[in-house]
MARVO-145759 format. One record per atom (N, C-alpha, C): y, z, x; residue number from 1; residue in one letter. Coordinates in steps of 0.02 Angstrom, whole numbers. Layout:
MARVO-145759
+--------+--------+--------+-----+------+
:      v :      w :      u :  nr : rest :
+--------+--------+--------+-----+------+
:      Y :      Z :      X : NUM :    a :
...
+--------+--------+--------+-----+------+
end
This chain:
MARVO-145759
+--------+--------+--------+-----+------+
:      v :      w :      u :  nr : rest :
+--------+--------+--------+-----+------+
:   1000 :   -408 :   1001 :   1 :    m :
:    992 :   -404 :    928 :   1 :    m :
:   1028 :   -463 :    897 :   1 :    m :
:    997 :   -490 :    847 :   2 :    i :
:   1024 :   -548 :    813 :   2 :    i :
:   1065 :   -526 :    752 :   2 :    i :
:   1119 :   -560 :    739 :   3 :    n :
:   1160 :   -544 :    682 :   3 :    n :
:   1134 :   -582 :    622 :   3 :    n :
:   1102 :   -548 :    576 :   4 :    s :
:   1073 :   -582 :    518 :   4 :    s :
:   1109 :   -568 :    453 :   4 :    s :
:   1148 :   -533 :    437 :   5 :    g :
:   1177 :   -524 :    372 :   5 :    g :
:   1157 :   -458 :    340 :   5 :    g :
:   1094 :   -442 :    341 :   6 :    i :
:   1069 :   -380 :    312 :   6 :    i :
:   1051 :   -333 :    370 :   6 :    i :
:   1082 :   -275 :    373 :   7 :    p :
:   1067 :   -228 :    428 :   7 :    p :
:    996 :   -201 :    423 :   7 :    p :
:    970 :   -181 :    481 :   8 :    l :
:    902 :   -154 :    485 :   8 :    l :
:    895 :    -91 :    443 :   8 :    l :
:    947 :    -52 :    438 :   9 :    q :
:    944 :     11 :    401 :   9 :    q :
:    927 :      1 :    328 :   9 :    q :
:    948 :    -55 :    299 :  10 :    y :
:    932 :    -69 :    229 :  10 :    y :
:    858 :    -78 :    219 :  10 :    y :
:    827 :   -114 :    265 :  11 :    f :
:    755 :   -124 :    261 :  11 :    f :
:    718 :    -57 :    270 :  11 :    f :
:    742 :    -16 :    316 :  12 :    l :
:    710 :     48 :    329 :  12 :    l :
:    716 :     95 :    270 :  12 :    l :
:    774 :     95 :    238 :  13 :    v :
:    783 :    138 :    179 :  13 :    v :
:    739 :    114 :    122 :  13 :    v :
:    736 :     49 :    111 :  14 :    l :
:    692 :     22 :     59 :  14 :    l :
:    619 :     40 :     72 :  14 :    l :
:    597 :     32 :    134 :  15 :    a :
:    528 :     47 :    152 :  15 :    a :
:    514 :    122 :    145 :  15 :    a :
:    562 :    164 :    163 :  16 :    a :
:    552 :    236 :    156 :  16 :    a :
:    548 :    257 :     83 :  16 :    a :
:    589 :    228 :     41 :  17 :    i :
:    587 :    243 :    -30 :  17 :    i :
:    520 :    222 :    -59 :  17 :    i :
:    498 :    161 :    -42 :  18 :    m :
:    433 :    137 :    -66 :  18 :    m :
:    376 :    182 :    -42 :  18 :    m :
:    379 :    202 :     21 :  19 :    f :
:    326 :    244 :     49 :  19 :    f :
:    322 :    311 :     12 :  19 :    f :
:    379 :    344 :      2 :  20 :    f :
:    377 :    409 :    -30 :  20 :    f :
:    362 :    405 :   -104 :  20 :    f :
:    381 :    351 :   -137 :  21 :    v :
:    360 :    342 :   -207 :  21 :    v :
:    284 :    333 :   -210 :  21 :    v :
:    256 :    296 :   -162 :  22 :    g :
:    183 :    288 :   -159 :  22 :    g :
:    148 :    353 :   -145 :  22 :    g :
:    174 :    393 :    -99 :  23 :    v :
:    143 :    458 :    -84 :  23 :    v :
:    148 :    504 :   -144 :  23 :    v :
:    205 :    504 :   -178 :  24 :    y :
:    213 :    545 :   -238 :  24 :    y :
:    164 :    523 :   -293 :  24 :    y :
:    157 :    458 :   -302 :  25 :    g :
:    109 :    433 :   -352 :  25 :    g :
:     38 :    450 :   -334 :  25 :    g :
:     21 :    446 :   -270 :  26 :    f :
:    -46 :    462 :   -248 :  26 :    f :
:    -63 :    536 :   -260 :  26 :    f :
:    -14 :    580 :   -248 :  27 :    i :
:    -27 :    651 :   -254 :  27 :    i :
:    -27 :    674 :   -327 :  27 :    i :
:     17 :    646 :   -368 :  28 :    t :
:     26 :    674 :   -435 :  28 :    t :
:    -15 :    640 :   -490 :  28 :    t :
:    -36 :    579 :   -480 :  29 :    r :
:    -71 :    543 :   -533 :  29 :    r :
:   -145 :    562 :   -536 :  29 :    r :
:   -173 :    556 :   -595 :  30 :    k :
:   -243 :    572 :   -605 :  30 :    k :
:   -286 :    511 :   -620 :  30 :    k :
:   -255 :    456 :   -636 :  31 :    n :
:   -290 :    394 :   -652 :  31 :    n :
:   -305 :    356 :   -587 :  31 :    n :
:   -366 :    333 :   -580 :  32 :    l :
:   -386 :    300 :   -518 :  32 :    l :
:   -349 :    234 :   -506 :  32 :    l :
:   -332 :    198 :   -559 :  33 :    i :
:   -296 :    135 :   -552 :  33 :    i :
:   -225 :    148 :   -526 :  33 :    i :
:   -191 :    199 :   -551 :  34 :    t :
:   -124 :    214 :   -526 :  34 :    t :
:   -126 :    241 :   -454 :  34 :    t :
:   -179 :    276 :   -436 :  35 :    i :
:   -187 :    297 :   -367 :  35 :    i :
:   -195 :    237 :   -322 :  35 :    i :
:   -234 :    188 :   -343 :  36 :    l :
:   -243 :    126 :   -305 :  36 :    l :
:   -177 :     88 :   -298 :  36 :    l :
:   -137 :     86 :   -352 :  37 :    m :
:    -72 :     54 :   -348 :  37 :    m :
:    -26 :     90 :   -300 :  37 :    m :
:    -31 :    156 :   -297 :  38 :    s :
:     11 :    194 :   -251 :  38 :    s :
:     -8 :    180 :   -179 :  38 :    s :
:    -72 :    172 :   -165 :  39 :    i :
:    -94 :    154 :    -98 :  39 :    i :
:    -67 :     85 :    -78 :  39 :    i :
:    -69 :     39 :   -126 :  40 :    e :
:    -42 :    -28 :   -112 :  40 :    e :
:     33 :    -25 :    -99 :  40 :    e :
:     68 :     18 :   -134 :  41 :    l :
:    140 :     26 :   -122 :  41 :    l :
:    154 :     53 :    -53 :  41 :    l :
:    113 :     99 :    -30 :  42 :    i :
:    120 :    126 :     38 :  42 :    i :
:    108 :     71 :     89 :  42 :    i :
:     56 :     31 :     80 :  43 :    l :
:     41 :    -23 :    127 :  43 :    l :
:     97 :    -75 :    127 :  43 :    l :
:    126 :    -90 :     70 :  44 :    n :
:    181 :   -139 :     68 :  44 :    n :
:    244 :   -112 :    103 :  44 :    n :
:    255 :    -47 :    100 :  45 :    s :
:    312 :    -20 :    136 :  45 :    s :
:    302 :    -27 :    212 :  45 :    s :
:    240 :    -19 :    234 :  46 :    v :
:    225 :    -29 :    305 :  46 :    v :
:    236 :   -102 :    324 :  46 :    v :
:    218 :   -148 :    280 :  47 :    n :
:    229 :   -219 :    293 :  47 :    n :
:    303 :   -236 :    301 :  47 :    n :
:    344 :   -205 :    259 :  48 :    i :
:    416 :   -216 :    265 :  48 :    i :
:    441 :   -193 :    333 :  48 :    i :
:    416 :   -136 :    357 :  49 :    n :
:    436 :   -112 :    423 :  49 :    n :
:    414 :   -159 :    478 :  49 :    n :
:    352 :   -184 :    474 :  50 :    f :
:    327 :   -231 :    524 :  50 :    f :
:    372 :   -293 :    529 :  50 :    f :
:    388 :   -322 :    473 :  51 :    v :
:    428 :   -384 :    473 :  51 :    v :
:    500 :   -370 :    494 :  51 :    v :
:    528 :   -314 :    471 :  52 :    a :
:    598 :   -299 :    489 :  52 :    a :
:    605 :   -285 :    563 :  52 :    a :
:    560 :   -245 :    591 :  53 :    f :
:    566 :   -231 :    662 :  53 :    f :
:    551 :   -293 :    704 :  53 :    f :
:    506 :   -335 :    681 :  54 :    n :
:    494 :   -397 :    717 :  54 :    n :
:    555 :   -441 :    717 :  54 :    n :
:    589 :   -446 :    661 :  55 :    k :
:    648 :   -489 :    656 :  55 :    k :
:    705 :   -464 :    699 :  55 :    k :
:    714 :   -398 :    702 :  56 :    y :
:    771 :   -372 :    739 :  56 :    y :
:    757 :   -360 :    813 :  56 :    y :
:    696 :   -345 :    832 :  57 :    l :
:    681 :   -331 :    902 :  57 :    l :
:    658 :   -393 :    940 :  57 :    l :
:    615 :   -433 :    908 :  58 :    y :
:    588 :   -493 :    941 :  58 :    y :
:    592 :   -552 :    893 :  58 :    y :
:    651 :   -580 :    883 :  59 :    p :
:    659 :   -632 :    832 :  59 :    p :
:    621 :   -697 :    848 :  59 :    p :
:    603 :   -708 :    911 :  60 :    d :
:    568 :   -770 :    929 :  60 :    d :
:    493 :   -764 :    925 :  60 :    d :
:    467 :   -704 :    915 :  61 :    k :
:    395 :   -694 :    914 :  61 :    k :
:    373 :   -676 :    843 :  61 :    k :
:    307 :   -680 :    831 :  62 :    l :
:    282 :   -670 :    763 :  62 :    l :
:    230 :   -614 :    758 :  62 :    l :
:    232 :   -566 :    804 :  63 :    q :
:    181 :   -513 :    801 :  63 :    q :
:    186 :   -472 :    736 :  63 :    q :
:    245 :   -458 :    713 :  64 :    g :
:    253 :   -420 :    651 :  64 :    g :
:    225 :   -457 :    591 :  64 :    g :
:    233 :   -522 :    591 :  65 :    h :
:    206 :   -562 :    536 :  65 :    h :
:    129 :   -563 :    537 :  65 :    h :
:    101 :   -566 :    597 :  66 :    f :
:     28 :   -567 :    602 :  66 :    f :
:     -1 :   -499 :    582 :  66 :    f :
:     32 :   -445 :    602 :  67 :    f :
:      9 :   -379 :    581 :  67 :    f :
:     14 :   -373 :    505 :  67 :    f :
:     67 :   -401 :    476 :  68 :    t :
:     75 :   -399 :    403 :  68 :    t :
:     19 :   -437 :    368 :  68 :    t :
:      2 :   -496 :    394 :  69 :    l :
:    -53 :   -534 :    364 :  69 :    l :
:   -119 :   -496 :    369 :  69 :    l :
:   -129 :   -463 :    426 :  70 :    f :
:   -190 :   -423 :    434 :  70 :    f :
:   -192 :   -365 :    384 :  70 :    f :
:   -135 :   -331 :    374 :  71 :    v :
:   -133 :   -275 :    326 :  71 :    v :
:   -144 :   -301 :    255 :  71 :    v :
:   -117 :   -359 :    239 :  72 :    i :
:   -127 :   -387 :    172 :  72 :    i :
:   -200 :   -404 :    161 :  72 :    i :
:   -233 :   -432 :    212 :  73 :    a :
:   -305 :   -448 :    205 :  73 :    a :
:   -346 :   -385 :    196 :  73 :    a :
:   -331 :   -334 :    235 :  74 :    v :
:   -368 :   -270 :    228 :  74 :    v :
:   -354 :   -239 :    160 :  74 :    v :
:   -293 :   -242 :    137 :  75 :    a :
:   -276 :   -214 :     71 :  75 :    a :
:   -311 :   -251 :     15 :  75 :    a :
:   -318 :   -316 :     22 :  76 :    a :
:   -353 :   -354 :    -30 :  76 :    a :
:   -427 :   -335 :    -32 :  76 :    a :
:   -457 :   -327 :     26 :  77 :    c :
:   -528 :   -305 :     28 :  77 :    c :
:   -535 :   -235 :      1 :  77 :    c :
:   -489 :   -192 :     19 :  78 :    e :
:   -490 :   -122 :     -5 :  78 :    e :
:   -482 :   -120 :    -81 :  78 :    e :
:   -438 :   -162 :   -108 :  79 :    a :
:   -428 :   -163 :   -180 :  79 :    a :
:   -490 :   -189 :   -216 :  79 :    a :
:   -522 :   -239 :   -188 :  80 :    a :
:   -583 :   -266 :   -220 :  80 :    a :
:   -639 :   -214 :   -222 :  80 :    a :
:   -649 :   -180 :   -166 :  81 :    v :
:   -701 :   -128 :   -164 :  81 :    v :
:   -683 :    -69 :   -210 :  81 :    v :
:   -619 :    -49 :   -210 :  82 :    a :
:   -598 :      7 :   -252 :  82 :    a :
:   -605 :    -10 :   -326 :  82 :    a :
:   -588 :    -71 :   -346 :  83 :    i :
:   -595 :    -89 :   -416 :  83 :    i :
:   -669 :    -92 :   -436 :  83 :    i :
:   -712 :   -115 :   -391 :  84 :    a :
:   -784 :   -114 :   -406 :  84 :    a :
:   -809 :    -43 :   -416 :  84 :    a :
:   -787 :      2 :   -374 :  85 :    i :
:   -806 :     73 :   -381 :  85 :    i :
:   -778 :    101 :   -445 :  85 :    i :
:   -717 :     85 :   -462 :  86 :    i :
:   -686 :    110 :   -524 :  86 :    i :
:   -723 :     84 :   -585 :  86 :    i :
:   -744 :     21 :   -584 :  87 :    i :
:   -783 :     -7 :   -640 :  87 :    i :
:   -849 :     30 :   -648 :  87 :    i :
:   -882 :     45 :   -593 :  88 :    n :
:   -945 :     83 :   -597 :  88 :    n :
:   -934 :    154 :   -622 :  88 :    n :
:   -879 :    185 :   -601 :  89 :    i :
:   -863 :    252 :   -626 :  89 :    i :
:   -849 :    249 :   -700 :  89 :    i :
:   -813 :    198 :   -723 :  90 :    f :
:   -799 :    192 :   -795 :  90 :    f :
:   -863 :    181 :   -835 :  90 :    f :
:   -909 :    142 :   -809 :  91 :    r :
:   -973 :    132 :   -843 :  91 :    r :
:  -1013 :    196 :   -848 :  91 :    r :
:  -1008 :    237 :   -797 :  92 :    r :
:  -1047 :    299 :   -795 :  92 :    r :
:  -1016 :    354 :   -838 :  92 :    r :
:   -950 :    364 :   -833 :  93 :    f :
:   -917 :    420 :   -865 :  93 :    f :
:   -873 :    401 :   -925 :  93 :    f :
:   -862 :    337 :   -937 :  94 :    n :
:   -817 :    313 :   -990 :  94 :    n :
:   -746 :    340 :   -982 :  94 :    n :
:   -727 :    353 :   -920 :  95 :    n :
:   -661 :    380 :   -905 :  95 :    n :
:   -647 :    368 :   -831 :  95 :    n :
:   -584 :    357 :   -814 :  96 :    i :
:   -568 :    347 :   -743 :  96 :    i :
:   -518 :    398 :   -717 :  96 :    i :
:   -516 :    456 :   -748 :  97 :    d :
:   -474 :    510 :   -722 :  97 :    d :
:   -510 :    544 :   -665 :  97 :    d :
:   -473 :    563 :   -614 :  98 :    v :
:   -502 :    593 :   -554 :  98 :    v :
:   -534 :    660 :   -570 :  98 :    v :
:   -505 :    698 :   -615 :  99 :    e :
:   -532 :    765 :   -630 :  99 :    e :
:   -599 :    762 :   -666 :  99 :    e :
:   -613 :    708 :   -702 : 100 :    n :
:   -675 :    703 :   -740 : 100 :    n :
:   -733 :    676 :   -699 : 100 :    n :
:   -719 :    650 :   -641 : 101 :    v :
:   -772 :    623 :   -597 : 101 :    v :
:   -792 :    679 :   -549 : 101 :    v :
:   -849 :    710 :   -563 : 102 :    d :
:   -868 :    768 :   -522 : 102 :    d :
:   -935 :    761 :   -488 : 102 :    d :
:   -968 :    704 :   -496 : 103 :    e :
:  -1031 :    693 :   -461 : 103 :    e :
:  -1031 :    622 :   -432 : 103 :    e :
:  -1066 :    615 :   -376 : 104 :    m :
:  -1064 :    551 :   -340 : 104 :    m :
:  -1130 :    513 :   -346 : 104 :    m :
:  -1180 :    540 :   -378 : 105 :    k :
:  -1244 :    505 :   -382 : 105 :    k :
:  -1260 :    490 :   -455 : 105 :    k :
:  -1307 :    444 :   -465 : 106 :    y :
:  -1327 :    426 :   -533 : 106 :    y :
:  -1386 :    465 :   -556 : 106 :    y :
+--------+--------+--------+-----+------+
end
């Protein structure tokens, strides 16, 4: 283990807090945009874990960084598709609350 200044536990606590705030936001919010932001928060907490464990377990390798780049690319694609769906839902129902969207066809 390399001595870096910031202990691994700090990164894990930060990632856990971000993860549970994202889960709480996903479960309790009704607006589709805030649900999407909660999903992004969950994915970013996973990215923090990837980079932190890579730094402390294998400091000479970059697997954690590559996994993080892959997760960021997938999250960007997911956000683009989700925003396109949300725009179509808004055009159809003039609202983006989850409770008001009750049909999937036009």
